[in-house]
N, C-alpha and C positions, 0 to 999 in steps of 0.2 A: 597325734597318731593318725596316719593316713590309712585309707582303705582302698585297695586296688580292685576290689571285686564289684560287679554291677548287679549282683543278686541281692536278695533281702537277707543280709547276713547279720551276725551279732558281733562282728569284730570291733565294734565301738562299745562293748559292754562296760568299759571302765567309765563311760560318761554317765552323768546323772540324767535320767530320762524325765521328761515333762509328765507330771501325773495325769492319769486319764480321768480322774474325778474332779476336774477343775470346776469351780463355782461358775466362772464365766469362760466360755469356750471360743469366743470370737474376739479377735483384736479389732477387726474392721467395724463391728457393730456394737462394741461395748459403749454404754451410755456415759459420756464424759460430763463431769460437773460443769456448770456454766462458767465457773471461775477460769476454766482452761480453754474456753472457746477462742480467745484471742491467739493462743499458741497454735491452735489448729488453723486459724485463718492465715497466720504468718507462714506456716509450712506450705499451705496450698498455694499461696501467692508466689512463693519462691520456686516451688516445684513446677508450677505451670508457666513460669516466665519464659518468654521468647522475645525476639526483636519486634514482632508484630504487636505485642501487648506491653511493650516497654513503658509507655506513658501511663497507662491505666494501672500497671503494677506499682510503679513509683508513687502515683497519687494515692493508691490504697495503703501502701506502707507508710507514706507520709501522714495520712489521716490517723493511722494507728499510733504513730510516734508522737504526733501533735497532741493526741488525747492523753498519752502517758509516756513521757520521755524515758521513764525507767525501763521501758521495753527495748531501749536501743540495743543493748548487748544481746538480747534474745534474737533480734533481727540479724545483727551482724554475725553472731555465732551460727545461726541457722544457715545463713548465706555462705559462711566459711566452710561449713560441713558439706553442703550440697555441691560446692565447687569440685569435690572429688569425682562427681559423676559426669562431668562435661569437659569440653575443651577448655584450656586455660583462660581463654578470653570470653567465655560464654556470658559471664555476668559483668563484663567490663563496663558496658554502658549504664547498667543499673547502679553499679558501684559509684560511677562518676556522678550520676544524678544525686544519689544519697549523700555523697561527700560534699556537695555544694550546700547542703542544708544542715548536716549534723557532723559532730566530732566523731569521725570514723575510727574504729579500732578493729579493723578486719584481721582475721586469722584464717589460715587454711589448715584443716585438720586431716591428718592421714588416717585412713581406716585400717585398723589392724584386725584382719580376719584370716584364719587358717585357710590356706589354699586359694585365697582370692587376693591378687596383687592389685596395687594401684595401677590405673590404666597406662599403657604405653601408647601415648598419643600419636607417635610416628606410625606405628603399625596400624592403629585404629583409623587414622586418616586414609591409609592405603586401602583399608577394607571398607571405607565409607560407602554408603548406599548399597551395602550388601554385595560388594565387588567380588564375584566368583572368579573372574579372570586372574585377579591378583592371587587368590587362594590356590588356583590351579597351578600358577607359575611357581609358587612357593612349594607346592607338594611334589614337584618334579624330582626333587632331591630324594624323595621317598624316606626322609628321616622321620622316625616316629616322634621325636621331640618337637620338630617343627609342626607337624600335623596336630599334635596334642596342644601346643601353645595356640595355634590358630583356632582350634575348636573352643578353647577356654575364652578367647577374645570374642569369637562369634556368639557364644552363649551369653557372655556378659553384656555385649552391645546389642543383642537382639537381631542378629543377621541370620534369619531362617534359611535363606538360600545357601549361604556358606555352610551352615550346619548340615543341610541335606546333602551337599556335595561331599563334605568330609566324612559323612557316614558311609559313602560308597568306597572309601579308601581302606576299609577294614581296620579302622582305628579302634583301639581298645578303650572302652568307656569306663571311667573310674570316678571316685568320689570328688576329685578336684573339678572335673567337668560338671558334675551335679551341683556343686556349691556355686560355681560361676553362673550356671543357668538360673539358680535360685536368686542370686544377686541381680542378674539381669531382669528377671521377672517376666519374661515373655512366655505366656502359657502355651502358645503353639509349639515353641521349642521344647518346653518341659514335656508336653504330651508326646511329641515326636521321640524324645529320648526315653520316655516311659515305654513306648511301643518297642523299643530295643532292649527292654528289661533293665534299664538303669534305675536304681533306687534313689529316692530323695530323702532317705533317713538322715537325720541330724543336719538338716540344712536350714532350719528355722531362723537361726541367727543371721544368716546371709539375707534372707528376705526382710527381716526386721531392719537390718542396717540400711537397706535401700528403700525402706518405707513402702513395701509392696503388701498392703494390708489384706487384699483378697487372697493373695498367694500364701500369706501367713496362715490364714484360716484353712486353706486347702491342705497345707502341710500338717497342721495340727489334727485335722480330721482323718487324713489318709496315711500318715507316716509316723514312725517313731521320731520324736523330736528331742533335742537336747533340752535340759532344764534351763530356762532363761532366768535372768535376774534383773530386778528393777534398776540397780546401779549400772549394769552393763547396757541396758536400753538407753540410759542417759548419755552414755558415751557415743551413741548413735544419734543423739538429739531426737530421739523418738519418744515423745511425751505420751502418745497414745499407747504404745507398747509398755512404757513405764507404768501407766495407770492400770493396764491389764495385769501386770505383775503385782502391783499393789493390792488390787482387789482379790487376787488369787493367792496372796501371802507368799509370793515368790520374791522374798526379800532377805536373801542369805547375807548380803553385805550391807553395811550402813550406807545410806545415800543422802542424808540431809545436807552434808557439806557440798556434795555434788550439785544438789538443787540450788543452793545459794551461789556457788561458784559460777553456775550457768545463768544466774539471775532469773530463775523461775520464781520470782517473789510472790506471785499469786498463789503458789502452793501453800505458803505460810498462812494466808488468809483462809484457805481451805482447811488447814490443820486447826486453826482457831475455831472455826465453825463446827468442826467435828469433836472439839474438846481435847485435842492431843497436845496442847501447848506445854504441858508439864514434862514432856518427854525429851525436850530439846534445850540444851543450854544456849542462851541467846548469843553468847560470844561467838559460837560456831557460825551463826548466821551473820552477825554484825560485821565481821571482818571483811565481808564481801560487799558491804554497802557504804563504804567510806567515800561518799560523794554527795554533794548538796542536792543533786537531782533525785536522789533516793530518800530524801528526808521523810517523806510520807511513810515509807516502809520501815525506816529506822524507828520512828515514833511508834508504829504498830508493833514492832518487835519488843520495844521497851514496855509497852502496855500489856502485852499478852504472853511473853515468854519469861521463864524463870531466870533468876540470877544464879549463876554457878561460879564459885570462886575458882578461877583457872589462871594459869600463868599468862594467858592472853588478855585478861580483863583490863588491867591497867594500861597496857599498850593500846588496846582498842579505844579506850576512853580518851587517851591522849590524842589519838589520831582524829577522833570525832571533834574534839575541842579545837585542834589545829585547823580543821576545816570550817570552824565557827558555825557548826550545825546547831541551830537552836531546837533542841529536842523537845523541850517543854515550854 
């Protein structure tokens, strides 16, 4: 459902709203258990990567993987997700270095967000370095659709000068522009649009998808936000937002298999420490661990999680035996 007004309206009333009485109100500052520190470190290394720190980033990731090769898919999944935010060749050199050391299983994940498209790199390149001359040229046609599209790109890519120019063209500001600005995460752009009475209600998901933690907290404090969910945060490979949801009981949908599928195996050690092992059938977890390099975690699951007779049980056991995994 789209909203075309820029005032503080209630035309999104059909959305579940994030409760105001949250136990924890900050995604940025929520205290994460030490079991998850490595996931945070991997995220920061990949988000802060550029050609200048290529070697140090590679060596840091290599140190993490050499300490626990079971983190390989966490690294590759995180890298595959963040590829959405940059030019197609942004991570090419880092991928090349990693592939010389490890058995790579890279994937690129499309982000599915209402009103936010995956980047059009051709147009983005032409707007690179906040290129106002290109925007002016495109605006000569005076087509509303063209100006609106340029504004969404400028907001998403953080081009403040382009945004300021487009605001002089009497462009109508709408929810799609707000969501792209939240995805871009540039606070100067957001404050500029706020000064034009654009509301950022229901934009929290966009900030979470792009891992803009300070902006997430700003939106939670100042706007009506859609009710987020732990499972949805995992789709954005945002473990910090996932934990925020967990601590605030924002767990509408089951997420255990999503955790296993993304190889966040440290979470199961956290569950065991918290005494939650009786709640999860171990077959749900094991089917994502059929590989010798995950043997430590397979043993842990056998020792700590309950047996549940399911149709998957015999199949999973056969697959484990086929891999000659010595569990005991």
